[in-house]
N, C-alpha and C positions, 0 to 999 in steps of 0.2 A: 648353923650355916658356916661354910668354909668358903673364903674370897681369895684368890691368888691375885697378887699385885705383882704385874710384870713390866719389862722394859718394852716401849713402844719403839721398835726398830723402825728407822726410815731407810726403805729401800731405794735402791738406784733409780726407779721410776717415780719416786717420791710417795708411794703407798706406804701404808704401815702394815707391819707384822709382829708377831708376838716374839718377844725376845726372852732374855734371862728372867727367871723369877726373883722378885726383889723384896717380896714380904708377903705376908697373910694376915687376912682378918678374920678371926673366929666371933661369933656371936649367935645370939638367937633369932633376932629380928623383931622382938616385941617390944623393944625401947630400953631394954637391959643393957647397960654398957657392955661392950664387947671388948675383946683384946686385939691390938694392932702390933705385930712384931714385924721388925725390919731385919733383912739379912745383910751380911756383908757385900753382897753383889751390889748394893745401892751406892758403893764407893768406887765400882769401876767406871770406866768411860762408855759414855752414850754411843750406842752404834748407829752412825749416821753413815749411811753409803753413798747418798747422792751427792755429788761433788759440788753440784749446783745449790744446795741447800745451805742457808746462812749459817747452820749450825755445824757444817761439815768439819772445819779444822779448829773448832772450840775446844776440844777435849773435855767437855763438861761432864761432872758426876752425873749418874743416873738419877740419884736423890741426893741432895746435900742436906746438911742439918736444917735449914730454914723451909725446904721443900717437905721435908718429913713432918714439921709442925705444921704446916699448912694443909697437908694431906690428913693428918690427926683431927684437925679442926673441921674439916668437911664431914667426919663420921660423928665429932662430939657435939657439934653446934646445930642449932635449927636452921635450915635454909629457907629464905624466902624466894619464891619464884612467882613469875607471872605466867597465866596461862589464860585461853579464852580471850574475850573481849573482841574488838572490831573498832570500826571507822562509821560514824555517823557523817554522811554526805550533807545533810541539812544544817548542822551546827557546825561540821569541820573537825569535830572531838573525836580523839583516839581514847579508845579505853581498854584496860586490861583488868584482870581479875588477879589480886595477890592472893598467895596460897602459902601457907607455912607447912614445912615437913620436918617433923620432929625427928630428932637424932635417934640412931640405932633401930630405927622400925625398917622393916624389909623394903617398902615403897620408897623410902627415903634412900636405901643403901643401893637400891636399883637406879634411882635417878643419878646420884652421885656416879656410878660406874658408867652410865651411857653418856651423860653430859658434863660432867664436872672434871673429869681425868683428861687433862691434855699434855700435850707436851712429850715428857719422856716416859710416863707410866700409862697404864691401862690396868683394867682389872676384870675379873670374871669370876662369878659364882660356880663353884666347882662341886660343892655339896648343898643340897637345900637345908 
């Protein structure tokens, strides 16, 4: 499996679009640890085009050293997520179901790409 990590550009209307490729992830998706490679574009300034966005004049790197390590942790560590559950009106108790996603499994990678990547980067599976 090949995953492209890309800059998440903030457009003038505050929508997001795909920007520069900042890295790639190569893995099988069966739990075998894969390889994460970052490109030099990580050090470039994040493209924020909306003048009203809080990040407009910050001149932040797309990914700094801390961002890279946090991103690597998303792929290398278990993720505990909540799913399902509900509310019992008789008791007033909210409940949820805790689920653990194992690192380097396809389902975990898909979850990370859809829900965990926020801010300056996004990701997309380009080869199954």
